[in-house]
C-alpha positions in Angstrom: 94.0 28.8 154.0 97.1 31.3 155.7 96.5 34.8 154.9 99.9 37.3 155.0 100.7 39.4 157.8 101.4 43.0 157.1 105.0 42.0 158.9 104.8 39.2 156.2 103.8 41.4 152.8 106.3 43.9 154.2 109.1 41.6 154.3 108.4 39.6 151.4 108.3 42.6 149.2 111.6 43.6 150.5 113.2 40.3 149.3 111.6 40.7 146.0 113.0 44.4 145.4 116.3 42.9 146.3 116.4 40.2 143.8 115.0 42.1 140.9 118.0 44.8 141.8 120.9 42.2 142.1 119.6 40.7 138.3 120.1 44.1 136.9 123.4 44.6 137.9 124.4 41.3 137.0 123.0 42.0 133.3 124.8 45.5 133.5 128.3 43.7 134.3 128.1 41.2 131.6 126.9 43.3 129.0 129.5 45.8 129.6 132.4 43.3 129.8 131.4 42.2 126.7 134.2 41.7 124.2 132.1 43.9 121.6 131.2 46.8 124.1 134.7 47.1 125.0 135.8 47.7 121.8 133.1 50.0 120.6 133.6 51.8 124.0 137.2 52.2 122.8 136.4 53.2 119.2 134.5 55.7 120.4 137.7 56.8 122.7 140.1 57.5 120.4 138.6 58.4 117.3 139.6 61.8 116.8 139.2 63.6 113.2 141.6 64.1 110.4 144.9 65.9 110.9 143.8 67.3 107.0 140.6 67.5 107.2 140.9 69.9 110.3 142.8 72.0 109.2 141.0 73.3 105.9 137.9 73.8 108.1 140.0 75.8 110.9 142.1 77.4 107.5 138.7 78.5 106.4 137.5 79.4 109.6 139.9 81.7 110.3 139.5 83.4 106.3 135.7 84.1 107.6 137.5 85.5 111.0 139.6 87.5 108.8 136.8 88.9 106.6 135.2 90.0 109.9 138.0 92.0 110.7 138.5 93.9 107.7 134.7 94.7 106.5 132.9 95.1 109.9 134.7 98.8 110.8 133.6 99.9 107.0 130.0 99.1 107.7 127.8 101.1 109.1 124.0 101.0 111.2 121.7 103.9 109.7 118.9 105.0 111.5 116.7 107.8 110.2 113.3 109.4 111.1 110.7 110.4 108.5 108.3 113.3 109.7 105.0 114.2 107.9 102.4 116.3 108.5 98.2 115.2 108.6 96.2 117.9 109.0 94.1 117.7 112.2 89.9 117.8 111.4 87.5 120.6 112.6 84.9 119.3 114.5 82.4 122.3 115.8 82.4 121.5 119.5 85.9 119.3 120.0 88.1 120.9 121.9 90.9 119.8 119.5 93.6 122.5 120.4 93.3 120.3 123.9 94.7 117.3 121.7 96.9 118.7 119.0 97.6 122.5 120.4 97.4 126.0 119.0 97.4 126.9 115.4 101.3 128.3 115.2 101.8 132.6 115.7 100.4 133.1 112.0 97.6 131.5 112.7 97.9 128.5 110.8 97.1 124.8 111.5 100.2 122.9 109.9 98.5 119.5 111.8 99.8 116.8 113.4 103.1 115.7 113.4 104.4 112.0 112.7 107.9 110.5 113.1 108.3 107.4 111.5 111.7 105.9 112.5 113.7 103.1 109.6 116.9 101.0 110.3 119.2 100.2 107.6 123.2 99.6 106.4 125.9 101.2 104.6 129.4 101.2 103.4 131.9 103.9 104.0 133.8 104.0 100.5 135.4 107.5 100.2 137.0 109.7 103.2 137.9 113.5 102.5 139.9 114.8 105.2 137.1 114.4 108.2 133.9 113.3 105.7 133.4 110.2 105.4 130.8 109.0 102.8 128.4 106.0 102.9 126.8 104.0 100.2 123.5 102.6 100.6 120.0 102.5 99.1 117.7 105.0 98.4 115.0 103.1 100.4 116.8 103.1 103.4 117.4 107.2 103.7 115.4 108.7 100.3 112.3 110.8 102.1 114.3 110.6 106.0 114.3 114.1 107.8 116.9 112.8 110.4 120.0 110.5 110.0 122.8 109.0 112.0 124.9 107.1 111.5 126.5 103.9 114.3 130.0 102.5 114.0 130.0 99.0 114.4 131.4 99.8 118.4 128.8 101.5 118.9 130.0 105.4 118.7 127.0 107.5 116.9 127.6 110.6 113.9 125.2 112.4 112.8 125.0 112.3 108.8 123.2 114.5 105.9 122.2 113.2 102.5 124.6 113.7 100.0 122.3 112.4 96.6 119.3 110.1 96.3 118.5 108.4 93.3 115.3 105.7 92.9 116.1 104.2 89.4 119.1 102.8 90.5 117.7 102.7 94.5 120.5 104.4 95.8 121.8 107.0 97.9 124.8 108.8 100.0 125.5 109.8 103.4 128.0 111.5 104.3 129.5 112.0 108.3 132.3 114.0 110.0 134.6 111.7 112.6 138.1 112.7 113.4 139.4 109.1 113.7 140.8 107.4 111.3 138.1 104.5 109.8 138.6 101.8 107.0 137.4 102.3 104.1 135.8 99.0 102.2 137.5 97.1 99.8 134.9 97.5 96.2 135.8 94.5 94.2 135.2 93.4 90.7 131.3 92.2 90.4 131.8 91.8 86.8 134.3 87.8 88.0 131.5 86.3 90.3 130.4 83.2 89.6 127.9 80.9 90.3 128.6 78.9 93.9 131.2 82.1 95.0 131.1 81.6 98.5 128.9 85.1 99.6 128.8 86.9 103.1 126.6 89.3 104.0 127.7 92.0 106.6 124.7 94.6 107.9 122.4 95.0 110.7 119.9 92.9 109.7 116.3 93.6 112.4 118.5 95.8 114.4 121.0 93.1 115.4 124.5 95.4 114.7 127.3 94.2 112.7 126.1 90.6 112.1 127.6 88.5 109.2 126.0 85.6 107.1 127.3 83.0 104.8 125.8 81.4 101.5 127.1 81.2 98.1 126.0 83.1 95.1 123.0 81.2 93.4 122.3 83.5 90.2 124.4 86.2 88.3 122.4 89.1 86.1 118.6 88.6 87.5 116.1 90.8 86.6 112.6 92.0 88.0 113.2 93.8 91.1 111.7 96.2 93.2 109.5 98.4 90.4 111.5 100.8 88.4 114.3 100.1 89.5 117.1 99.2 86.8 119.5 97.4 87.9 120.3 94.2 87.5 121.2 91.6 91.2 123.4 89.4 92.2 121.0 86.7 93.6 122.4 84.3 97.1 121.3 82.3 99.8 123.2 84.2 102.3 120.5 85.2 105.1 119.9 88.5 104.5 116.7 90.9 106.7 115.1 93.5 107.1 118.1 96.2 108.4 120.8 94.5 105.7 119.6 96.8 103.1 122.4 99.0 102.0 125.2 96.6 103.9 127.9 94.7 101.8 128.1 91.5 99.9 131.3 90.3 100.1 133.4 87.2 98.4 136.4 85.4 100.2 138.9 88.1 99.8 136.9 90.5 101.9 135.8 92.8 98.8 132.7 94.3 98.3 130.8 92.7 95.5 127.5 93.8 95.8 124.8 96.1 97.6 122.1 93.8 99.8 118.9 95.1 98.2 115.7 93.0 98.6 114.7 89.8 99.2 111.6 87.6 97.7 109.4 86.0 100.3 106.6 84.2 101.3 106.7 84.3 105.0 106.1 88.1 105.7 109.1 89.2 105.1 111.5 86.7 106.4 114.9 85.5 104.7 114.3 82.1 102.8 117.8 82.2 101.1 116.6 84.2 98.2 118.1 87.7 99.1 119.5 89.8 95.8 122.1 92.6 96.3 123.0 95.0 93.2 126.4 94.2 91.5 129.3 96.8 93.3 130.1 98.0 89.5 126.6 99.3 88.4 127.7 101.7 91.5 131.3 102.6 91.1 130.2 105.5 88.8 127.4 106.9 90.6 129.3 107.3 93.9 132.1 109.9 92.2 128.7 111.7 90.8 127.1 111.4 94.0 130.0 113.2 95.7 131.0 115.5 92.9 127.2 116.3 91.4 124.9 114.7 94.3 123.0 113.2 91.8 122.9 110.4 89.4 123.1 111.5 85.3 121.6 109.0 82.6 122.7 108.2 79.2 119.7 108.8 76.9 118.8 106.8 73.6 115.3 107.9 73.2 113.0 104.9 72.7 110.6 102.4 74.6 111.4 99.3 74.2 110.0 95.7 75.4 110.6 92.3 75.5 108.8 90.4 72.8 107.0 87.4 73.1 107.4 83.7 71.3 104.2 85.0 69.1 105.8 87.9 68.1 109.9 86.4 67.5 107.6 84.4 65.4 106.0 87.1 63.7 109.2 88.5 62.6 111.2 86.2 61.9 113.7 86.1 65.1 113.4 82.6 66.7 116.1 82.1 68.7 117.5 85.3 69.3 117.7 87.7 71.8 117.7 91.3 72.4 114.7 94.0 73.0 112.4 95.3 70.1 112.2 99.0 69.7 108.7 100.0 70.0 108.6 103.5 70.6 110.5 106.3 69.6 111.0 110.0 70.6 110.9 112.5 67.9 114.3 114.5 67.7 115.8 112.1 70.7 119.4 110.6 69.7 117.9 107.3 68.5 115.9 109.2 65.6 119.2 111.1 65.0 121.3 108.3 64.6 118.9 106.0 62.2 117.1 103.6 65.0 113.4 103.3 63.7 110.3 101.1 66.2 110.2 98.0 65.0 114.2 97.0 65.5 115.8 94.4 67.0 118.5 95.2 69.2 120.8 92.4 70.4 124.6 94.3 71.2 126.0 97.5 72.7 129.4 98.3 72.0 130.0 94.6 71.1 128.5 93.4 74.1 125.5 91.0 73.8 121.8 92.4 74.5 119.8 89.6 76.5 117.0 91.9 76.8 114.8 95.1 77.7 116.0 95.3 81.6 119.3 95.2 81.0 119.3 96.9 77.7 118.3 100.4 79.7 120.3 99.8 82.5 123.4 100.0 79.6 122.1 102.6 78.1 121.7 104.3 81.5 125.4 103.6 82.5 126.7 105.3 79.0 128.3 108.6 79.2 126.3 112.1 77.9 127.9 112.8 75.1 129.5 109.1 74.3 129.4 107.6 70.5 127.2 104.1 71.0 127.4 101.5 68.6 124.5 99.2 68.8 124.1 95.9 66.3 120.5 95.5 65.7 118.2 93.3 63.3 116.2 95.2 60.7 114.2 93.3 57.5 115.8 90.0 59.1 119.1 92.0 58.3 121.9 93.0 60.8 123.5 96.4 61.0 125.4 98.2 62.9 124.1 102.1 64.1 126.1 104.5 65.8 124.3 107.0 67.9 125.9 109.8 69.9 124.4 109.6 73.2 122.7 113.0 75.1 121.7 113.2 79.1 119.0 111.7 79.9 116.1 114.2 82.1 112.9 113.5 83.3 110.6 115.6 81.6 111.7 114.6 78.5 111.2 111.2 79.2 107.8 111.7 80.4 106.5 113.6 77.2 104.1 110.6 75.9 103.2 113.7 72.5 106.9 113.0 71.6 106.8 109.0 71.7 106.6 108.1 67.7 103.9 106.0 67.0 102.2 105.7 70.0 100.8 102.3 69.6 101.9 98.5 70.2 100.8 96.3 68.1 100.5 92.4 68.6 100.8 89.5 65.2 96.8 88.4 65.2 96.3 84.6 66.7 93.8 82.3 66.5 92.7 83.3 69.8 92.6 87.2 68.6 90.7 85.9 65.9 87.9 84.0 68.1 87.5 86.9 70.8 86.5 89.5 68.2 84.7 86.7 66.0 87.1 87.6 62.8 87.2 85.2 60.0 90.1 82.7 60.3 92.2 84.6 57.1 91.7 88.0 58.6 95.0 89.6 58.1 96.2 92.6 59.9 97.5 93.8 63.3 95.9 94.2 66.7 95.9 97.2 68.6 97.8 96.1 72.5 98.3 99.5 73.8 97.8 103.1 72.5 99.8 106.0 74.5 98.2 108.2 76.2 98.7 112.4 74.1 100.8 110.6 71.5 100.6 110.7 67.9 98.5 107.5 68.0 95.9 108.8 70.6 95.8 111.9 68.7 94.7 110.2 65.5 91.7 108.7 67.7 93.1 104.7 67.4 91.6 103.0 70.2 93.1 99.8 71.6 91.3 96.4 70.0 90.6 98.2 66.6 92.6 96.1 63.8 95.2 97.9 61.4 94.9 96.8 58.1 96.7 99.5 56.3 99.2 102.4 57.1 99.3 105.5 54.9 97.3 103.7 52.3 99.5 101.0 52.1 98.4 97.7 53.2 100.1 96.1 55.7 99.5 91.8 56.5 102.1 91.3 59.3 104.5 92.9 62.0 107.6 93.4 59.2 105.8 95.3 56.8 104.1 97.6 59.4 107.2 98.7 60.7 108.8 98.8 57.1 105.5 100.8 56.2 106.1 102.9 58.9 109.9 103.5 58.9 109.4 104.5 54.9 106.4 106.3 54.5 105.4 108.5 57.3 108.3 110.6 57.9 106.1 113.5 57.8 102.4 112.1 58.4 100.6 109.4 59.3 97.3 107.8 59.4 95.5 104.5 59.5 93.1 101.9 58.0 91.4 100.2 60.7 88.3 97.8 61.5 86.5 98.7 64.1 83.9 96.2 65.2 81.7 95.7 62.4 82.9 99.3 60.9 85.8 100.4 58.1 87.5 103.5 59.3 90.2 105.8 58.4 91.7 108.1 61.0 92.2 111.5 60.5 95.9 112.5 59.7 99.0 113.6 61.9 101.4 115.5 60.6 104.9 115.6 61.9 
């Protein structure tokens, strides 16, 4: 057999490569020259965006640009510094003074100073000569020792706290500027509907003057951060840390909300669940911050609960919405006006009450001295009660000794009877909560007691409990209870 030499092998490979390359060129030439491919190439080259669609998109783009131009100058970045001191431990033999400094001239050790920085947003809402007022969240500036406000062009001014309110999570700061700055235009949040455009403007994660866009996902949301009495606008607009206190605006560039908090399962990042305080909740607060440095609240003098399904059924309120008066402050506007524990409030000044949080907010918005008309259900009948609202004070609202009667009872259910090993036909009211220092606590009522009578009259359900409390406990109050295997009568509480 004849063998290839290395020279012959090289020539063979060269010829083979040339043949393959020629085949590929011929295939490509055929493919490109085929009628179908020519038509598709021509189609790609000649396809254009329909003019009406392009015009719509450009008009929307123009609207967003106009919003940016209108709102960005009235949204500021708020930088804060909070200072706290911590006492330094004094261990013998360790030179703490070397690390933390000597005591002051009075010989006192004020401890080590810690400075923490914060970041948020604010909205310029008012001007008085060269002083500008900025609305923001309480949690942005509430405990700050130093505050500065930066405009969207980067100019920075020292700011001062004007007023703050933790219940509404609102605060106001001011700064002085000689220039003519635009003020935010406040819209009407009562007209906001699900599906409306929602644009957030602020400083997320320190990225100054950022604008994000989405829609309104829901209105009238409740259940925000603990202690906050607002309802909220929910939006899928991207909101992150640093957006707090910034503007949520509509397609006209009007502020409809103050971006306040997000719900997130990703450690604080936006997942499309952002919440803003409706701007109408803040309009009276703006005036009061500027004029008085604080917000005043109307006070009714009741403690409210949202009834569960069993309570609604026990009180013959199936299908109704509202809030139950569980307690009443003695001497309060509610008592003077004729509201009693057990009343189910369904309306205020002609507006429907959907629940406890909403009613709390509605009462808080009433002006002290205002006459308010409450719609309520008592003993199955609807009635109107007029109450003169007073000014709320934190001291009065915290006086448990005046909470009447100071006990929250629930109807007996099969589950409760089973847990207490009671016969199936046992009647009475189960004590779920006894409020410390209240009349019920003073007479010795305990949680898990079973109330069988009030002031000597048998009570078998919630309506009879509240009726006897209302009609027979004007001057004194006592209970008959079953506690374990014992039947007891409590001491008497005299009003």
